[in-house]
N, C-alpha and C positions, 0 to 999 in steps of 0.2 A: 485600423485606426486612421482617421483622416486628419489632414492638416487643418488647423483652426487659426485664422489671422486675428481672432478676437482674444486669444489667449496670450498670456505673458510669454516672453521668449524662452524662459526656462521651463515652461509647461506647453510643449509644442503639439499636443494631441488631445483629442476628445476621448475621455475614458468611456468604455463600453459598460462600466459598472455604475449603476445609479446609487449614489451615496445615501442610502436609507437602510435602517435596521428594521426588518419586518419580523413579525411573530407568526406562529401557526394560525392565529385568528385574524391576521391582517388580510385585506382584500387586494387583489391586483387584477388588471385587465390583460388577458392574453388568450389566444387560441391558435393552435397549429393543426392544419388538416391537409389532405392530399390535393385539394383544389386551390389552395392558396398560391399566389404567384411566386413566392420565394421557397416553395417546398423543396427540401433537400439542400438548399444553398448552404445551410450551416454545416452540412456534412462534407462540403468541398474545401473547407479550410479549418482544420481541427487542431486542437492542442489538448488532448484528453488524458488526464491522469487516471489510471485504473486503480480501483480499490480491490482488496482481496476477494470479496464476493463477486465482483465483476469477472475476475479471472476464472473463478470456479464455474460460473454460468457459461462463459464463452468457451472455455476448453472442453466442457462437457457437451455442449450442443454441437461442437465441431468434432467430437469424439477423438480428441487427442489429449496427451498428458500435458501437465503444466510446463515441463521442460521444452517440449516442442512448441507449445503456444508462445512462451516467452521468447524463444529463439526466432520464431517466424514473425510475430505480430507486435513485438514491443521493443522499446529502447529504455535502458536504465537512466536515471537522473538522480541528483541529490535534492531532497525536498527542503533542506535548510542549510544554514552555514555550518552545521555540525555534521553534515554528511549522512543524514537519515536517508536510506535508500527508498526510491520510488520507481515506478515504471509508467511509461506513457505508450499509447498506441503508436506504432511505427507507420509512417506514410512513405510513399515512393519519393526518391530524391527530387524528382522534377515536379512533384505535386504535393499539396497538403491535404489531399482528399482521403477520406476514411477508406481503408481497405475493404470494409464490409458494405460499402455502398454499391448497389446494383442499379440497373436501369429502372427497375420498378420501386426502388426505395431501399430502406435498410434491410440487409440480408440476414440480420440477427435480431430483428425488432423485439421479439419476445424475451430476448436475453441481452438487450442493449445495456451499456454501462450506466452507472449512476449519473454521471455528468449529462448524458443524453436524456435521461428521464427527467432531470431537473430543468433542462433548458426551457424557457429563458429565465430561470431562477438560478441562484447560487446559494450554497450552504456555507456558513461560516461558524465554526465551533471555537469558542473562546474560553480560556481558563485564567482566572486571576492568579497572580503570583502567590504561591503558598496555599491555594485552594485545592480541595480534593475532588471538586466536581466541575463540570464544564457546562456551558450554556450554548444553545443553538440559536442562530439568527439567520435570516434570509435576506437576499437582495435581488434586484432585477438586473438582467443583462440586456442592453439594448444595442444591437449591432445595426449598421446602416442598411444591410440587405433585408432585415427581418421585418415582415409586415404583420406578424402575429399580434403585436401590441395595438394594432389598429382595429382588430376584430372586436365586435361588440359582445364580449363575454367576461363577466366578473365572477371571481371565485375566491375563496380563502386559500391561503397557502396550504392548509391541511387538506382541503378538498382537491387541490391540484396534485398534491403528493399522493393521495390515495388513488386518484384517477391514473396517475403515471406508474403506479406500483412501486414507488420508491421507498415507502415506509419499511418494507421488509429488508431492503438493501441497507438502509440506515441502521436498523436494529442489529444486523449481523456485523456491520462495519464499525459500530460504535466503539468497541474496545480497541480497534486499530487506531481510530482517531484519538482515543484517550492515551494510548501509548505515545503517540507523536506529541500531543499537547503536554503530557507530563514531562517528556524529555525537554521540550522547549521551555516550559515554565520553571524547570529545575535549574536551567542555565549552567553556570560553572560548577555548581555543587555536584553535578553528575559528570560533566565534561563530554568530550567527543567520544562517541562509541568506538570501542576497539575494533580492529578488522574482524576479529572473531565474532563479536556481538553483532556487527553489521551484517555479516554473512548469515548469522542465525536469524536476524530480523528478516532479511530478504527471503530466506528459505521458508520460514514459518508463515510469512504473510503472502508470498507470491508463488513460490515453487513448492506447492503443497504435496505433490507426488514424491518429490525428493525428501520432504519432511516426513512423509509416511515411512519411507525406507529408513530414515535416520532413527526414528523411534522403534523400529523393528530390529535395530542392531543390538548385538550382545552388550556392547559398551553402554548403551542407554539403559537397557533393561537391568544391568547389574547395579545401576546407581539409583534409578527412580522406582518408587514403590507404587505400582498401579495394580488395581484389582483386575483379574483376568477378564471378567465380563466387560468392565469399562474399557479395557484395552482393545478388545474385539470390536466394541461399539464404535470407538473413534477411528479404528482402522477401516471400517466399512462405510463411514459417512463423512463426506468432505466438510460439511458445515461444523459438525461436532469436532472433527480433527482441527479445523481452523480455530475454534474456540479454545481447544486445548493448547494450541500453539500460542495464543494470546497469554494464557496462564504461564506457560514456560518462559515467554519473553519478559513477563513481569519479574520473574525470578532472575533471569539472565541480566537484564538491563538495570534493574533497581534493587535487587537483593530481597524481593518480597518472598515469603515462604508460601508459595502457592501449590507446590507439589511435594509430597513426602519423599524423603530419601530412605533407601534401605539401610538397615542397621549396619554399622561399620563400613558403609560404602565410601564415605569421605576418607576414613583412615586408610582404606585399601587403595584409593586413588593417590593419596599422598605418598604412600609407600611405593607404589608403582612408579611414580614420577621420580622419587629419590633413586630408585634402581636405574631408571633411564639416564638420569644425570650422572650417576656413578659410572655407568657403562660408557657414556660419552667422554667423561674425564679420562678413563683408562684408555679409550681408543685414541684420544688426543695425545696422551703421554706416549703411547706406543708409536704413533705416527711421528712425534717429535724425536724420539730416540732413533727411529729408522732414518729420518732425515739427517740427523747428526752423524750416524754411522756411515751413511752414504757419502757425506761430505769428507770424512776422514779417509775413506777409500780413494776418493778422487785426489 
């Protein structure tokens, strides 16, 4: 962002976002190609938030699991004031360059993230307070280095999205955005996520291979009632597993009944917790007696 002497003192920069609300049918002028003078310049200074489907595509093309991908290529951050977990692409300390940029261009082009596919557009999903649905709007991003807006090519937003292959990404990520929007629009009625629910959100959305192990655990299978065929299906397919994670998160975050529980599962868990608490109380009492006994011996 560059300094602008024409702006008021309390607004010291030019925004890269053009304040317009575009629809799928809206037209805009832009073209990026390998012969343009600014080719790959946008990849040398990045701030890219990854979506759940971005991570699936990238970790699979790199043939590593989600844990290794997250540890190697991402940094966590809070997406809002309530601490909703997000992840961004990690760059080297001395550079803001994308780690996937090569001398010949993007090294993961066929599996590049949603934000890269949208450039130089942005997507904004909005939900009115109390509404059960969200609306998508688009806006243009104009950075000083980018010459793409000077190219003589007009297209609609939908044509550009189709050309960039982003429609599939948006469809798979839609429920993720809806979870975030619902949390934000609920405000104080839901409150800040507990550490446990934040961990579940992170695992279900980003660390999918750990989530796969989680739903394979005895504890999970004793509580949730899944048909055997469906269970095998989601275990074998990352996208189907992700969509199941969205369902579970609706239950964890908002109390929606999206997944059936096994008969008596809740009663059994309550009884197990009572036994754990009773055991802890007895242990604390024993430790207290031992401490008092030791004190009298001294």
